[in-house]
N, CA, C, O and CB atoms as a CASP TS submission, in Angstrom:
PFRMAT TS
TARGET T0000
AUTHOR 0000-0000-0000
METHOD Language model
MODEL 1
PARENT N/A
ATOM      1  N   UNK     1      39.332 -17.415   7.004  1.00  0.00           N
ATOM      2  CA  UNK     1      38.593 -17.753   8.319  1.00  0.00           C
ATOM      3  C   UNK     1      37.367 -18.987   7.512  1.00  0.00           C
ATOM      4  O   UNK     1      36.458 -18.716   6.728  1.00  0.00           O
ATOM      5  CB  UNK     1      37.732 -15.992   9.213  1.00  0.00           C
ATOM      6  N   UNK     2      37.767 -20.317   8.048  1.00  0.00           N
ATOM      7  CA  UNK     2      36.809 -20.876   7.486  1.00  0.00           C
ATOM      8  C   UNK     2      35.622 -20.616   8.519  1.00  0.00           C
ATOM      9  O   UNK     2      35.814 -19.818   9.436  1.00  0.00           O
ATOM     10  CB  UNK     2      37.158 -22.299   7.140  1.00  0.00           C
ATOM     11  N   UNK     3      34.024 -21.474   8.353  1.00  0.00           N
ATOM     12  CA  UNK     3      33.378 -21.491   9.618  1.00  0.00           C
ATOM     13  C   UNK     3      32.385 -22.559   9.414  1.00  0.00           C
ATOM     14  O   UNK     3      31.254 -22.516   8.930  1.00  0.00           O
ATOM     15  CB  UNK     3      32.759 -20.114  10.054  1.00  0.00           C
ATOM     16  N   UNK     4      33.507 -24.124  10.197  1.00  0.00           N
ATOM     17  CA  UNK     4      32.660 -24.852   9.470  1.00  0.00           C
ATOM     18  C   UNK     4      31.578 -25.403  10.572  1.00  0.00           C
ATOM     19  O   UNK     4      32.022 -25.787  11.654  1.00  0.00           O
ATOM     20  CB  UNK     4      33.465 -25.969   8.649  1.00  0.00           C
ATOM     21  N   UNK     5      30.237 -25.448  10.332  1.00  0.00           N
ATOM     22  CA  UNK     5      29.316 -26.012  11.055  1.00  0.00           C
ATOM     23  C   UNK     5      29.436 -27.237  11.882  1.00  0.00           C
ATOM     24  O   UNK     5      28.348 -27.787  12.055  1.00  0.00           O
ATOM     25  CB  UNK     5      28.485 -26.165  10.321  1.00  0.00           C
ATOM     26  N   UNK     6      30.600 -27.910  12.525  1.00  0.00           N
ATOM     27  CA  UNK     6      30.963 -29.245  12.951  1.00  0.00           C
ATOM     28  C   UNK     6      30.309 -29.428  14.508  1.00  0.00           C
ATOM     29  O   UNK     6      30.697 -28.684  15.408  1.00  0.00           O
ATOM     30  CB  UNK     6      32.689 -29.413  12.899  1.00  0.00           C
ATOM     31  N   UNK     7      29.484 -30.275  14.708  1.00  0.00           N
ATOM     32  CA  UNK     7      28.717 -30.358  15.990  1.00  0.00           C
ATOM     33  C   UNK     7      29.235 -32.290  16.619  1.00  0.00           C
ATOM     34  O   UNK     7      28.654 -33.342  16.352  1.00  0.00           O
ATOM     35  CB  UNK     7      26.588 -30.029  15.488  1.00  0.00           C
ATOM     36  N   UNK     8      30.194 -32.120  17.273  1.00  0.00           N
ATOM     37  CA  UNK     8      30.159 -33.368  18.017  1.00  0.00           C
ATOM     38  C   UNK     8      29.999 -33.906  19.608  1.00  0.00           C
ATOM     39  O   UNK     8      30.686 -33.548  20.565  1.00  0.00           O
ATOM     40  CB  UNK     8      31.151 -33.749  17.686  1.00  0.00           C
ATOM     41  N   UNK     9      29.138 -34.654  19.605  1.00  0.00           N
ATOM     42  CA  UNK     9      29.241 -35.389  20.867  1.00  0.00           C
ATOM     43  C   UNK     9      29.710 -36.529  21.625  1.00  0.00           C
ATOM     44  O   UNK     9      30.097 -37.683  21.444  1.00  0.00           O
ATOM     45  CB  UNK     9      28.531 -35.489  21.042  1.00  0.00           C
ATOM     46  N   UNK    10      29.529 -35.801  22.435  1.00  0.00           N
ATOM     47  CA  UNK    10      30.520 -36.686  23.404  1.00  0.00           C
ATOM     48  C   UNK    10      30.029 -36.923  24.854  1.00  0.00           C
ATOM     49  O   UNK    10      29.396 -36.041  25.434  1.00  0.00           O
ATOM     50  CB  UNK    10      31.961 -35.946  23.561  1.00  0.00           C
ATOM     51  N   UNK    11      30.294 -38.017  25.400  1.00  0.00           N
ATOM     52  CA  UNK    11      29.741 -38.570  26.816  1.00  0.00           C
ATOM     53  C   UNK    11      29.465 -40.215  26.135  1.00  0.00           C
ATOM     54  O   UNK    11      29.728 -40.702  25.036  1.00  0.00           O
ATOM     55  CB  UNK    11      27.999 -37.547  27.547  1.00  0.00           C
ATOM     56  N   UNK    12      28.697 -40.856  27.596  1.00  0.00           N
ATOM     57  CA  UNK    12      28.285 -42.348  27.323  1.00  0.00           C
ATOM     58  C   UNK    12      26.588 -42.663  26.385  1.00  0.00           C
ATOM     59  O   UNK    12      26.180 -43.651  25.775  1.00  0.00           O
ATOM     60  CB  UNK    12      28.203 -43.070  29.073  1.00  0.00           C
ATOM     61  N   UNK    13      25.969 -41.308  26.665  1.00  0.00           N
ATOM     62  CA  UNK    13      24.821 -42.069  26.004  1.00  0.00           C
ATOM     63  C   UNK    13      23.860 -42.582  26.439  1.00  0.00           C
ATOM     64  O   UNK    13      24.210 -43.101  27.499  1.00  0.00           O
ATOM     65  CB  UNK    13      25.079 -42.884  25.478  1.00  0.00           C
ATOM     66  N   UNK    14      22.747 -42.777  26.252  1.00  0.00           N
ATOM     67  CA  UNK    14      21.334 -43.761  26.937  1.00  0.00           C
ATOM     68  C   UNK    14      22.000 -44.256  27.271  1.00  0.00           C
ATOM     69  O   UNK    14      22.522 -44.011  28.358  1.00  0.00           O
ATOM     70  CB  UNK    14      20.165 -44.593  26.357  1.00  0.00           C
ATOM     71  N   UNK    15      22.500 -45.681  26.142  1.00  0.00           N
ATOM     72  CA  UNK    15      22.678 -46.550  26.405  1.00  0.00           C
ATOM     73  C   UNK    15      23.842 -47.158  27.563  1.00  0.00           C
ATOM     74  O   UNK    15      23.899 -48.263  28.103  1.00  0.00           O
ATOM     75  CB  UNK    15      22.642 -46.773  25.402  1.00  0.00           C
ATOM     76  N   UNK    16      24.744 -45.929  27.695  1.00  0.00           N
ATOM     77  CA  UNK    16      25.924 -46.050  28.675  1.00  0.00           C
ATOM     78  C   UNK    16      24.963 -46.114  30.314  1.00  0.00           C
ATOM     79  O   UNK    16      25.012 -46.894  31.265  1.00  0.00           O
ATOM     80  CB  UNK    16      27.195 -44.409  28.457  1.00  0.00           C
ATOM     81  N   UNK    17      23.913 -44.549  29.942  1.00  0.00           N
ATOM     82  CA  UNK    17      23.552 -44.324  31.293  1.00  0.00           C
ATOM     83  C   UNK    17      22.904 -45.471  31.668  1.00  0.00           C
ATOM     84  O   UNK    17      22.970 -45.812  32.849  1.00  0.00           O
ATOM     85  CB  UNK    17      22.744 -43.145  31.532  1.00  0.00           C
ATOM     86  N   UNK    18      22.049 -46.385  30.568  1.00  0.00           N
ATOM     87  CA  UNK    18      21.563 -46.956  31.108  1.00  0.00           C
ATOM     88  C   UNK    18      21.882 -48.364  31.898  1.00  0.00           C
ATOM     89  O   UNK    18      21.053 -48.817  32.687  1.00  0.00           O
ATOM     90  CB  UNK    18      20.934 -46.843  30.483  1.00  0.00           C
ATOM     91  N   UNK    19      22.887 -48.899  31.691  1.00  0.00           N
ATOM     92  CA  UNK    19      24.316 -49.853  31.725  1.00  0.00           C
ATOM     93  C   UNK    19      24.691 -49.601  33.540  1.00  0.00           C
ATOM     94  O   UNK    19      24.675 -50.338  34.527  1.00  0.00           O
ATOM     95  CB  UNK    19      25.939 -49.027  30.344  1.00  0.00           C
ATOM     96  N   UNK    20      24.961 -48.383  33.328  1.00  0.00           N
ATOM     97  CA  UNK    20      25.684 -47.757  34.810  1.00  0.00           C
ATOM     98  C   UNK    20      24.664 -48.183  35.705  1.00  0.00           C
ATOM     99  O   UNK    20      25.007 -48.749  36.743  1.00  0.00           O
ATOM    100  CB  UNK    20      25.952 -45.913  34.976  1.00  0.00           C
ATOM    101  N   UNK    21      22.932 -47.912  35.348  1.00  0.00           N
ATOM    102  CA  UNK    21      22.017 -47.418  36.598  1.00  0.00           C
ATOM    103  C   UNK    21      21.775 -48.999  36.542  1.00  0.00           C
ATOM    104  O   UNK    21      21.656 -49.348  37.717  1.00  0.00           O
ATOM    105  CB  UNK    21      20.493 -46.077  36.425  1.00  0.00           C
ATOM    106  N   UNK    22      21.652 -50.087  35.720  1.00  0.00           N
ATOM    107  CA  UNK    22      21.205 -51.407  35.777  1.00  0.00           C
ATOM    108  C   UNK    22      22.887 -52.198  37.026  1.00  0.00           C
ATOM    109  O   UNK    22      22.716 -52.893  38.028  1.00  0.00           O
ATOM    110  CB  UNK    22      20.976 -52.111  33.635  1.00  0.00           C
ATOM    111  N   UNK    23      23.983 -51.846  36.580  1.00  0.00           N
ATOM    112  CA  UNK    23      24.969 -51.864  37.212  1.00  0.00           C
ATOM    113  C   UNK    23      24.949 -51.776  39.083  1.00  0.00           C
ATOM    114  O   UNK    23      25.328 -52.430  40.054  1.00  0.00           O
ATOM    115  CB  UNK    23      25.592 -50.839  36.510  1.00  0.00           C
ATOM    116  N   UNK    24      24.470 -50.920  38.861  1.00  0.00           N
ATOM    117  CA  UNK    24      24.856 -50.473  40.134  1.00  0.00           C
ATOM    118  C   UNK    24      23.205 -50.727  40.757  1.00  0.00           C
ATOM    119  O   UNK    24      23.259 -50.798  41.985  1.00  0.00           O
ATOM    120  CB  UNK    24      25.616 -48.718  40.148  1.00  0.00           C
ATOM    121  N   UNK    25      21.629 -50.895  40.172  1.00  0.00           N
ATOM    122  CA  UNK    25      21.218 -51.695  41.349  1.00  0.00           C
ATOM    123  C   UNK    25      20.925 -52.949  41.296  1.00  0.00           C
ATOM    124  O   UNK    25      19.854 -53.341  41.760  1.00  0.00           O
ATOM    125  CB  UNK    25      20.259 -51.257  41.883  1.00  0.00           C
ATOM    126  N   UNK    26      21.748 -53.735  40.767  1.00  0.00           N
ATOM    127  CA  UNK    26      22.677 -54.790  40.823  1.00  0.00           C
ATOM    128  C   UNK    26      23.560 -55.288  41.775  1.00  0.00           C
ATOM    129  O   UNK    26      23.310 -56.291  42.443  1.00  0.00           O
ATOM    130  CB  UNK    26      23.296 -54.632  40.067  1.00  0.00           C
ATOM    131  N   UNK    27      24.462 -54.711  41.859  1.00  0.00           N
ATOM    132  CA  UNK    27      25.654 -54.694  42.882  1.00  0.00           C
ATOM    133  C   UNK    27      25.125 -54.191  44.886  1.00  0.00           C
ATOM    134  O   UNK    27      25.712 -54.390  45.950  1.00  0.00           O
ATOM    135  CB  UNK    27      26.897 -53.250  42.025  1.00  0.00           C
ATOM    136  N   UNK    28      23.603 -53.414  44.500  1.00  0.00           N
ATOM    137  CA  UNK    28      22.893 -53.030  45.963  1.00  0.00           C
ATOM    138  C   UNK    28      22.003 -53.780  46.071  1.00  0.00           C
ATOM    139  O   UNK    28      20.976 -53.583  46.720  1.00  0.00           O
ATOM    140  CB  UNK    28      22.307 -51.692  46.227  1.00  0.00           C
ATOM    141  N   UNK    29      22.321 -54.864  45.366  1.00  0.00           N
ATOM    142  CA  UNK    29      20.650 -55.688  45.492  1.00  0.00           C
ATOM    143  C   UNK    29      19.195 -55.213  45.435  1.00  0.00           C
ATOM    144  O   UNK    29      18.269 -55.866  45.915  1.00  0.00           O
ATOM    145  CB  UNK    29      20.495 -56.251  46.755  1.00  0.00           C
ATOM    146  N   UNK    30      19.066 -54.122  44.863  1.00  0.00           N
ATOM    147  CA  UNK    30      17.913 -54.036  44.535  1.00  0.00           C
ATOM    148  C   UNK    30      16.799 -54.619  43.117  1.00  0.00           C
ATOM    149  O   UNK    30      15.574 -54.716  43.037  1.00  0.00           O
ATOM    150  CB  UNK    30      18.044 -52.932  44.667  1.00  0.00           C
ATOM    151  N   UNK    31      17.795 -54.882  42.250  1.00  0.00           N
ATOM    152  CA  UNK    31      17.748 -55.931  41.436  1.00  0.00           C
ATOM    153  C   UNK    31      17.982 -57.221  41.989  1.00  0.00           C
ATOM    154  O   UNK    31      18.663 -57.523  42.969  1.00  0.00           O
ATOM    155  CB  UNK    31      18.544 -55.734  40.496  1.00  0.00           C
ATOM    156  N   UNK    32      17.087 -58.189  40.950  1.00  0.00           N
ATOM    157  CA  UNK    32      17.834 -59.673  41.320  1.00  0.00           C
ATOM    158  C   UNK    32      18.173 -60.443  39.647  1.00  0.00           C
ATOM    159  O   UNK    32      18.436 -61.569  39.226  1.00  0.00           O
ATOM    160  CB  UNK    32      16.461 -60.902  42.476  1.00  0.00           C
ATOM    161  N   UNK    33      18.053 -59.595  39.297  1.00  0.00           N
ATOM    162  CA  UNK    33      18.143 -60.106  37.450  1.00  0.00           C
ATOM    163  C   UNK    33      20.057 -61.344  36.977  1.00  0.00           C
ATOM    164  O   UNK    33      21.252 -61.433  37.260  1.00  0.00           O
ATOM    165  CB  UNK    33      18.349 -57.692  36.151  1.00  0.00           C
ATOM    166  N   UNK    34      19.317 -61.758  36.404  1.00  0.00           N
ATOM    167  CA  UNK    34      21.030 -62.242  35.601  1.00  0.00           C
ATOM    168  C   UNK    34      21.781 -61.150  35.031  1.00  0.00           C
ATOM    169  O   UNK    34      21.329 -60.281  34.285  1.00  0.00           O
ATOM    170  CB  UNK    34      20.926 -63.326  34.152  1.00  0.00           C
ATOM    171  N   UNK    35      23.182 -61.288  35.523  1.00  0.00           N
ATOM    172  CA  UNK    35      24.202 -60.627  34.791  1.00  0.00           C
ATOM    173  C   UNK    35      23.681 -60.559  33.307  1.00  0.00           C
ATOM    174  O   UNK    35      24.790 -60.242  32.878  1.00  0.00           O
ATOM    175  CB  UNK    35      25.608 -61.393  34.937  1.00  0.00           C
ATOM    176  N   UNK    36      22.958 -60.594  32.245  1.00  0.00           N
ATOM    177  CA  UNK    36      22.677 -60.787  31.350  1.00  0.00           C
ATOM    178  C   UNK    36      21.933 -60.124  30.758  1.00  0.00           C
ATOM    179  O   UNK    36      21.902 -60.378  29.554  1.00  0.00           O
ATOM    180  CB  UNK    36      22.508 -61.547  31.352  1.00  0.00           C
ATOM    181  N   UNK    37      21.305 -59.365  31.089  1.00  0.00           N
ATOM    182  CA  UNK    37      20.134 -58.864  31.725  1.00  0.00           C
ATOM    183  C   UNK    37      20.856 -57.500  32.006  1.00  0.00           C
ATOM    184  O   UNK    37      20.665 -56.677  31.110  1.00  0.00           O
ATOM    185  CB  UNK    37      19.503 -59.775  33.075  1.00  0.00           C
ATOM    186  N   UNK    38      21.624 -57.083  33.022  1.00  0.00           N
ATOM    187  CA  UNK    38      22.434 -56.048  33.462  1.00  0.00           C
ATOM    188  C   UNK    38      23.233 -55.956  32.367  1.00  0.00           C
ATOM    189  O   UNK    38      23.127 -54.825  31.894  1.00  0.00           O
ATOM    190  CB  UNK    38      23.147 -56.231  34.742  1.00  0.00           C
ATOM    191  N   UNK    39      23.760 -56.435  31.935  1.00  0.00           N
ATOM    192  CA  UNK    39      24.714 -55.846  30.493  1.00  0.00           C
ATOM    193  C   UNK    39      23.808 -55.332  29.194  1.00  0.00           C
ATOM    194  O   UNK    39      24.118 -54.560  28.287  1.00  0.00           O
ATOM    195  CB  UNK    39      25.758 -57.274  29.779  1.00  0.00           C
ATOM    196  N   UNK    40      22.565 -56.057  29.449  1.00  0.00           N
ATOM    197  CA  UNK    40      22.262 -55.947  27.846  1.00  0.00           C
ATOM    198  C   UNK    40      22.246 -54.929  26.991  1.00  0.00           C
ATOM    199  O   UNK    40      22.511 -54.958  25.789  1.00  0.00           O
ATOM    200  CB  UNK    40      21.203 -56.298  27.577  1.00  0.00           C
ATOM    201  N   UNK    41      21.735 -53.488  28.048  1.00  0.00           N
ATOM    202  CA  UNK    41      22.556 -52.000  26.835  1.00  0.00           C
ATOM    203  C   UNK    41      24.018 -52.394  26.440  1.00  0.00           C
ATOM    204  O   UNK    41      24.596 -51.498  25.823  1.00  0.00           O
ATOM    205  CB  UNK    41      22.853 -50.098  27.816  1.00  0.00           C
ATOM    206  N   UNK    42      24.776 -53.574  26.663  1.00  0.00           N
ATOM    207  CA  UNK    42      26.002 -53.215  25.881  1.00  0.00           C
ATOM    208  C   UNK    42      26.330 -53.923  25.112  1.00  0.00           C
ATOM    209  O   UNK    42      27.399 -53.751  24.527  1.00  0.00           O
ATOM    210  CB  UNK    42      27.004 -53.029  26.427  1.00  0.00           C
ATOM    211  N   UNK    43      25.340 -55.191  24.791  1.00  0.00           N
ATOM    212  CA  UNK    43      25.281 -56.479  24.212  1.00  0.00           C
ATOM    213  C   UNK    43      24.696 -56.214  22.789  1.00  0.00           C
ATOM    214  O   UNK    43      25.238 -56.278  21.686  1.00  0.00           O
ATOM    215  CB  UNK    43      24.406 -57.503  25.101  1.00  0.00           C
ATOM    216  N   UNK    44      23.028 -55.799  23.267  1.00  0.00           N
ATOM    217  CA  UNK    44      21.935 -56.174  22.574  1.00  0.00           C
ATOM    218  C   UNK    44      22.665 -55.194  21.054  1.00  0.00           C
ATOM    219  O   UNK    44      22.943 -55.676  19.957  1.00  0.00           O
ATOM    220  CB  UNK    44      20.191 -55.655  23.468  1.00  0.00           C
ATOM    221  N   UNK    45      22.834 -53.585  21.544  1.00  0.00           N
ATOM    222  CA  UNK    45      23.573 -53.410  20.158  1.00  0.00           C
ATOM    223  C   UNK    45      24.765 -54.099  19.295  1.00  0.00           C
ATOM    224  O   UNK    45      24.713 -53.924  18.078  1.00  0.00           O
ATOM    225  CB  UNK    45      23.994 -52.346  20.255  1.00  0.00           C
ATOM    226  N   UNK    46      25.233 -54.436  19.527  1.00  0.00           N
ATOM    227  CA  UNK    46      26.153 -54.969  19.057  1.00  0.00           C
ATOM    228  C   UNK    46      25.307 -56.664  18.336  1.00  0.00           C
ATOM    229  O   UNK    46      25.383 -57.017  17.159  1.00  0.00           O
ATOM    230  CB  UNK    46      27.372 -54.973  20.351  1.00  0.00           C
ATOM    231  N   UNK    47      24.695 -57.299  19.271  1.00  0.00           N
ATOM    232  CA  UNK    47      23.716 -58.185  17.760  1.00  0.00           C
ATOM    233  C   UNK    47      22.773 -57.641  17.194  1.00  0.00           C
ATOM    234  O   UNK    47      22.281 -58.341  16.309  1.00  0.00           O
ATOM    235  CB  UNK    47      22.899 -59.490  18.005  1.00  0.00           C
ATOM    236  N   UNK    48      22.417 -56.891  17.309  1.00  0.00           N
ATOM    237  CA  UNK    48      21.611 -55.916  16.415  1.00  0.00           C
ATOM    238  C   UNK    48      22.071 -55.620  15.035  1.00  0.00           C
ATOM    239  O   UNK    48      21.417 -55.947  14.045  1.00  0.00           O
ATOM    240  CB  UNK    48      21.533 -54.635  17.054  1.00  0.00           C
ATOM    241  N   UNK    49      23.337 -54.924  14.977  1.00  0.00           N
ATOM    242  CA  UNK    49      24.390 -55.042  13.867  1.00  0.00           C
ATOM    243  C   UNK    49      24.647 -55.949  13.270  1.00  0.00           C
ATOM    244  O   UNK    49      24.277 -56.017  12.098  1.00  0.00           O
ATOM    245  CB  UNK    49      25.395 -54.817  14.097  1.00  0.00           C
ATOM    246  N   UNK    50      25.442 -57.071  13.917  1.00  0.00           N
ATOM    247  CA  UNK    50      25.452 -58.153  13.422  1.00  0.00           C
ATOM    248  C   UNK    50      24.481 -59.293  12.367  1.00  0.00           C
ATOM    249  O   UNK    50      24.739 -59.947  11.356  1.00  0.00           O
ATOM    250  CB  UNK    50      25.645 -58.437  14.330  1.00  0.00           C
ATOM    251  N   UNK    51      23.173 -59.083  13.302  1.00  0.00           N
ATOM    252  CA  UNK    51      21.864 -59.551  12.605  1.00  0.00           C
ATOM    253  C   UNK    51      21.906 -58.581  11.017  1.00  0.00           C
ATOM    254  O   UNK    51      21.944 -59.024   9.869  1.00  0.00           O
ATOM    255  CB  UNK    51      20.272 -59.114  13.795  1.00  0.00           C
ATOM    256  N   UNK    52      21.888 -57.553  11.356  1.00  0.00           N
ATOM    257  CA  UNK    52      21.534 -56.506  10.197  1.00  0.00           C
ATOM    258  C   UNK    52      22.708 -56.792   8.847  1.00  0.00           C
ATOM    259  O   UNK    52      22.246 -57.071   7.741  1.00  0.00           O
ATOM    260  CB  UNK    52      21.715 -54.687  10.925  1.00  0.00           C
ATOM    261  N   UNK    53      23.887 -56.718   9.003  1.00  0.00           N
ATOM    262  CA  UNK    53      25.122 -57.232   8.608  1.00  0.00           C
ATOM    263  C   UNK    53      24.595 -58.749   7.838  1.00  0.00           C
ATOM    264  O   UNK    53      24.498 -58.790   6.612  1.00  0.00           O
ATOM    265  CB  UNK    53      26.228 -57.380  10.049  1.00  0.00           C
ATOM    266  N   UNK    54      24.245 -60.069   8.775  1.00  0.00           N
ATOM    267  CA  UNK    54      23.784 -60.869   7.878  1.00  0.00           C
ATOM    268  C   UNK    54      22.642 -61.395   6.943  1.00  0.00           C
ATOM    269  O   UNK    54      22.714 -62.374   6.199  1.00  0.00           O
ATOM    270  CB  UNK    54      23.978 -61.384   8.264  1.00  0.00           C
ATOM    271  N   UNK    55      21.749 -60.696   7.093  1.00  0.00           N
ATOM    272  CA  UNK    55      20.790 -59.909   6.378  1.00  0.00           C
ATOM    273  C   UNK    55      20.989 -59.526   5.201  1.00  0.00           C
ATOM    274  O   UNK    55      20.614 -60.152   4.209  1.00  0.00           O
ATOM    275  CB  UNK    55      20.518 -58.929   6.913  1.00  0.00           C
ATOM    276  N   UNK    56      21.781 -58.138   5.182  1.00  0.00           N
ATOM    277  CA  UNK    56      22.219 -57.684   4.118  1.00  0.00           C
ATOM    278  C   UNK    56      23.194 -58.583   3.275  1.00  0.00           C
ATOM    279  O   UNK    56      23.265 -58.581   2.047  1.00  0.00           O
ATOM    280  CB  UNK    56      22.722 -56.551   4.458  1.00  0.00           C
ATOM    281  N   UNK    57      23.986 -59.409   4.205  1.00  0.00           N
ATOM    282  CA  UNK    57      25.375 -60.474   3.174  1.00  0.00           C
ATOM    283  C   UNK    57      23.879 -61.575   2.697  1.00  0.00           C
ATOM    284  O   UNK    57      24.226 -61.929   1.570  1.00  0.00           O
ATOM    285  CB  UNK    57      27.339 -61.769   4.665  1.00  0.00           C
ATOM    286  N   UNK    58      22.915 -62.043   2.879  1.00  0.00           N
ATOM    287  CA  UNK    58      22.422 -62.806   2.854  1.00  0.00           C
ATOM    288  C   UNK    58      21.958 -62.441   1.381  1.00  0.00           C
ATOM    289  O   UNK    58      22.245 -63.140   0.408  1.00  0.00           O
ATOM    290  CB  UNK    58      21.732 -63.020   3.949  1.00  0.00           C
ATOM    291  N   UNK    59      21.019 -60.974   1.301  1.00  0.00           N
ATOM    292  CA  UNK    59      20.182 -60.809   0.560  1.00  0.00           C
ATOM    293  C   UNK    59      21.260 -60.186  -0.273  1.00  0.00           C
ATOM    294  O   UNK    59      20.663 -59.521  -1.119  1.00  0.00           O
ATOM    295  CB  UNK    59      18.935 -60.180   0.996  1.00  0.00           C
ATOM    296  N   UNK    60      22.437 -60.081  -0.438  1.00  0.00           N
ATOM    297  CA  UNK    60      23.562 -59.721  -1.689  1.00  0.00           C
ATOM    298  C   UNK    60      24.188 -61.082  -2.628  1.00  0.00           C
ATOM    299  O   UNK    60      24.658 -61.153  -3.764  1.00  0.00           O
ATOM    300  CB  UNK    60      25.051 -58.940  -0.868  1.00  0.00           C
ATOM    301  N   UNK    61      23.904 -62.214  -1.413  1.00  0.00           N
ATOM    302  CA  UNK    61      24.083 -63.792  -1.916  1.00  0.00           C
ATOM    303  C   UNK    61      22.956 -64.176  -3.028  1.00  0.00           C
ATOM    304  O   UNK    61      22.986 -64.731  -4.127  1.00  0.00           O
ATOM    305  CB  UNK    61      23.883 -64.926  -0.525  1.00  0.00           C
ATOM    306  N   UNK    62      22.264 -63.786  -2.459  1.00  0.00           N
ATOM    307  CA  UNK    62      20.505 -64.733  -3.232  1.00  0.00           C
ATOM    308  C   UNK    62      20.999 -63.436  -4.135  1.00  0.00           C
ATOM    309  O   UNK    62      21.763 -63.923  -4.967  1.00  0.00           O
ATOM    310  CB  UNK    62      18.156 -64.824  -2.126  1.00  0.00           C
ATOM    311  N   UNK    63      20.942 -62.479  -4.281  1.00  0.00           N
ATOM    312  CA  UNK    63      20.793 -61.866  -6.032  1.00  0.00           C
ATOM    313  C   UNK    63      21.659 -61.959  -6.829  1.00  0.00           C
ATOM    314  O   UNK    63      21.595 -61.413  -7.930  1.00  0.00           O
ATOM    315  CB  UNK    63      20.620 -60.515  -6.295  1.00  0.00           C
ATOM    316  N   UNK    64      22.525 -62.584  -6.483  1.00  0.00           N
ATOM    317  CA  UNK    64      23.505 -62.813  -7.433  1.00  0.00           C
ATOM    318  C   UNK    64      23.373 -63.971  -8.783  1.00  0.00           C
ATOM    319  O   UNK    64      24.304 -64.102  -9.577  1.00  0.00           O
ATOM    320  CB  UNK    64      24.594 -63.161  -6.563  1.00  0.00           C
TER
END
C-alpha cells in the first residue's frame, strides 16, 4: 500500500466567485459597470499569461 500525499483542489476559486458576484450584481442592476469590467475576473488572468509569455519570447529572442 502506497501512502501518497497528493492533495487536489476542486472548485471555482476566488476569481470564479468574484465573476459570479459581479454578474449577479450587474443583472440585478446594483452596479452599472460595463460588461468588460464585469467579466474582468475571467479575461484579466488570460491577459497576464499572454503578456508574461510575450515578455519571455522577446527576452529569448534578444539573447540569441
